[in-house]
N, C-alpha and C positions, 0 to 999 in steps of 0.2 A: 170491545170494552163497554162497560156500563157504569152508571152512577158517576156522572161527571160533575159532582157537586163537592167543592172543597170543604173539608171539615173546618170547624172553628179554630182548632189548634193542631198544628202539624210540626211542632218543635221536636217532640219525641218520635223516634221511629221504633215501632213495636216489631216483634218477631216477623209477622207476615210482611210488613212493609220493607223491613231490612232484607229479608230473603228475596223479595221482588227486586229491590234496588241492586243487589248483587247479581241477580240474573240479567237485569238490564245493562249493568256495567259490562258484564262479560260479553253479552251479545253485541253491544255497540263497538267495543274495542275490537272484537273479531271482525265485524263488518269493515271497519276502517283499516285493519291490518290486511284484509283481503284486497283492498284497493291500493296497497303499497305505502300506507302511512305508518311511521315508526312512533311507538309510544314513548312519552317522556313523563317525568313526575317532578314538576317544579316545587319549591318549598312553599309552605303555607303562608309565611310572612317574609318580607324583605324590606330593605330601605325604600323610602318613598320614591327616590329617583328611578328605581327600577320598576315600581308598581304603576306609577302615574305618567312617566315620561312618554310622550307621543300620543296621549289620549285626550289632550285638551282638558276641558273641565268635566268630561263625561263621567269620570270615576271619583272625582275629588270628594263629592258629598256622600258617596256611598261607601267610602273606604274608612274602616276603623283604624285610627292612628294611635301611636304611642311612642314614647321616647325609649330607645334602646339603652339600657343602663350600662352596657359594656362600652359603647362608643359615644353616647350622648346624641346620636343622630336620630332623626325622626324615621320611624319604621311604621309598617302597617300590615294588616291582614289582607290578603288579596281579595278584591271584590270581582275580579275578572282574571282569567288565566291567560288571555291573549297577549297582553304586554310581556308577560314572562316568556311566552313561547317566542315572541319576536326578539327578545333579548338573546335567547338561546340560539336562534337562527343567525342573527346578525353578529353577535359578539363571541359566542363560544364555538358553535359548529363552523361558521364562516365558510360554508361551501360555495362553490362557484355556480353550480347548476340549480335545478329545482329541488327544493326540500319539502317533503311531506311529513308533518308531525301531527300526532294526536294525543289525547289525554282524557282522563276521567278523574274527578276529585271535587272536594268541597270548596266553596268560596263563602266569604262572610260579608254581609251587607249591614251598614250602619242603619239603613232604613230599607224596608222591604220593597220589592218591585211594584207591588200593588197591595191593597189592604188585607187580602187573604193569603199573601205569600209568606213563606218562611224567610227568615233572615240568614239562613244557612243552606242555600241551594246546593245540590249535588249535580254537577254538570259533566257532560262529555262533549268533546269538540274536536274539530279537525282544522288544520291551518296549512295552506300551501304558499310557499315563498319562492320568489324568483320567476314566476310565470305570469305573463301578460296575455291579454287577448280573451275573446269570448269563449274560446275552447276551454280554457282553465276555469272560467266562471261556470260554464255548463257542467264541467266535471264535478265541481263542488256542489252545485245545486242538485245534480242527480244523486250524489252521495247522500245529501241531506234527505232526499226523498226515500232512498233505500233504508236509511237509518230509521226513519219514522215507520216504515212498513215493518222493519225488524222488531221494533218495540211494541207492535200491536196496533198501530193506527191503520184501520182498515181502509179508510178513504182519505188520502193525503190531499190537503188543501193548502196551497201556497199563495201568499200575497207577495207580489214581486213589483219592484219599482227600480228607479235609476236616479240617483242623486244628481247626475249630470244634466238632467232635464231642467230642473229648477235652477241649478247652479249656472247653467249657460244663459238662461233667460235673464237672471239677475245681473250677471257679469256684463251683458251687452248694454245695460242701461247706465249712462254716464252719471246719473244722479245718485247712484247707489253709494251708501256709506255703511260701515260696519254696524252701526246702530239700527239703520233701516233693515239691513239683512237679518239681524237677530229678531226684530219684531215680525218681519214677514215669515221667517221660518217658524216662529212660535205659533203664529196664526194658522199656517198651513199644517203644522203638526196637530193642532186641535181641530182641524177641519172647520174653521170658524170664518165664514165669508165676511161677516160684519167686521170682525177684528182685522181681517186681511185688508179690507177696504181702507181702514184707518192707517194701518201700518204701511201700505203701499202708496198712499196718497201722493208723496213727493216724487214718485216715479212716473215715467211716461205713460200715456194712455194705452199704448200698445203693450207695455209690460204688465200693466194692471189687468188688461183684458186677458192676457195669456195666463197670468197667475190665478185670476178669479175662475177661469174655466178649468184649469188643472185641479184646483182645490175641490171641485165637485165630482171629479172623475175617480171612481172606485168601483170597478165592475169587470165584466167579462168580455165577450167576444168583440164588441165594437169599441171597447175602451181605447185600444191602441190607435185606431183610426182617428178618434177624437183628439187624442193627445198629439198625434202628428199634425193635425190640422192647426192646432194652436201653436205649433213650433215652426211653421213655415217661415222660411227666410232666415232661420238661425241654424247654420250648418252643424254646430256642435250639439245642439239640442236634437236635431234630426238624426244625427249619428247615434246618440244615446237611445232614441226611440227604436231605431233599427236593431241595436244590440239587445234591447229589452224584448222586442218581438221575437228575435231569433232564439233567445233562451226560453221564453215562455212557450214557444211551439214545440220545444224539444226536451223540456225538463222532466217529463214522465209523471207529473202529478195528476191526480184524478180531477182536481178542480184548481183553476188558476184565476186569481183576482189581480187586476192591474191597479196599482196605486199611482195615479197620474201625478201626484205631488208628493213623492216619497222624500221625506226630510228626516226620518228617524236617524239619529247619529250623524247629523249633517256636518259636524266638525270632525267626523271620524271616517265615515264611509266616503269613498271617492268614485264609486261607480254603481254596479248592481247591488241591490239589497233585497233580502227575502226573509219571509217569516212563515213558520208552520202554524196554522190555525187549527184549533180543535173546538168543536161545538161546546158552548157553555163555559169555556175557560176564559177568565178575564184578560189574560195576556197570552201572547204566542208561546207555544211550547218550544219553538226553535227560532233563533235569529241568526242571520249571517249576511255576508256581503263582501265587497272588495274594499280594502283599506290600504292602498299603496302608500309607501313611505313611512310606515310605522317604525321600521328598523332604523330610520335615519337618526333618531335620538340616541341610538346605541352605536353610531358611527358608520352606518351603512344603509343606503337607500335600497329597499327591497320591495318589489311588487308583492302584494299579499291578498289572499282571499280565503275565507273560512266561515265557520258557523259554530254555534253553541246550542246544545240540546239540554233542556232542563229535566234531568232524570228523577230528582227527588219528588217533585210534585206529581210526576207521572206514576211513580211507585206508590205514593199515598192514595192516589185516585183509583188505582186498579184493585180488583178483588180477586187475587189469584187463588187457584185451588191449593188445598193443603198438600204437601208432599206425601208420598207413600212411605210407609215404614213397616219394619218387621219388629215384633217384640220377642224378647228372649228371656230365659230364666236368669236369675242373678248370676254374676260372675262366680265361677266355681273352680275347683282344682282339676276338673275333667279337661284334659288337653284337647279332646275331640270337639267339645262344645266351643272352647275358645278358638280353635282353628277354624270352625265353621263361621263364627262371628267375624273373625278377621277376614276371611275369604269374601264374605258378603260386603263388608265395608270397603275392601280393596276394589271391589267391582262397582263401587259407587252407590251401594244401597245404604239406607239409613237403618241401623239396628239399635234399638233401645233395650238395654239390659235392665230389667226391672230390679229395683232394690227390694230387699225383704219387706213384705207388707205393703208394697206400692200397688195401688189400684190402677190397672191398665186403662180403665175408663177415663182417667184423668188426662190421658194423652189425646183425647178427641179434639181438644181445642187447637192442637199443634200439628197433628198428623192424621192421615188416613191409614189406619192400621189394617192391612190386608192379609198379612201372614204372621205366623208365629213359629218359633222353634220349639219342637217337642221331642221327647225321647220315646220312640216307638220301634218295636221289633228289634231292640238291641242297638239302635243307632239314633243319632240326632238328625232330625229332618225338618225341612221348612214346609209347613202346610198352610193352605189358605184358611182364612177365618172371615166371618161376617161381623159387621159392627155390633150386632146384637149378641154375638157369642163371646165377645171380649170380656 
């Protein structure tokens, strides 16, 4: 792929981008289906207790809300599909074993993810419910890698972390309060050592040392060893590091970056977290991780792990080749001509029947016209043409 510079305005999707988006949607759903995931299609808007329940404050500010005139209840347009999928798993399907679900569709954001982002992303995602353990996490990370390759990412770069590392270190300090935790997490999220020093000041020297070290770890081969050294003596944190190492070594990505202080979605993710990075993009193209317990708000605790891939931004960034097309004379009463046109279209070919007086050169912006239907030797035939001869 080339030209990784976002345009100033990506609200409208023009024919080329729309065509590319449909291709990406088809490819991603097929990849997920081949891994045993079943497609679902939740509604675009729901009551807020279904859209926001179980997500903390993560979605509240990005959800566009309104009052439903029929019921008087507050409703909203979905800003994330995952809560809807969790509701379907926990409340509607109610299966006892492992459930694999996938989807593709639009979401609406009250504010964009970043200054250059659209407020109406089109996303594809996969969610697995009922499975615990690192094997399930690895399956989802590998699927995320496969999905990125399928949509044309030639060199897949994952940033991987584990919220259990910071969570365990904070939990072990008796001086921790919710306010201190929020301030520490905010500083770690910004990779702000100075801010972290202020936020963590009430905590023990050991905790401050560990957090300060983790804040600066974002790298490759030796990163996990450095993280483990800072977690010595904390069994839960050491276990999280071991899980992270096991997945990083087996995920199949071309490049892996370890985030020593992974706190993205700290009130949401409960274990592994990962992001797909693409050069020059301001935000990850893919985000995912483990978020156990999201279904509890719908009456049933379920382990869960999944990811979301942002297809619309990818479709806008790509410069796909124009599709091939055949041009044909205007529709006529000749059944043989109409039969040939139908046959080609049934085979998946694009056939544009020109209207009377239409200049075929005008199709050059939309198609690569490589053939045309002509009447020769007493029958209708498809013959090759060059761009200059159209």
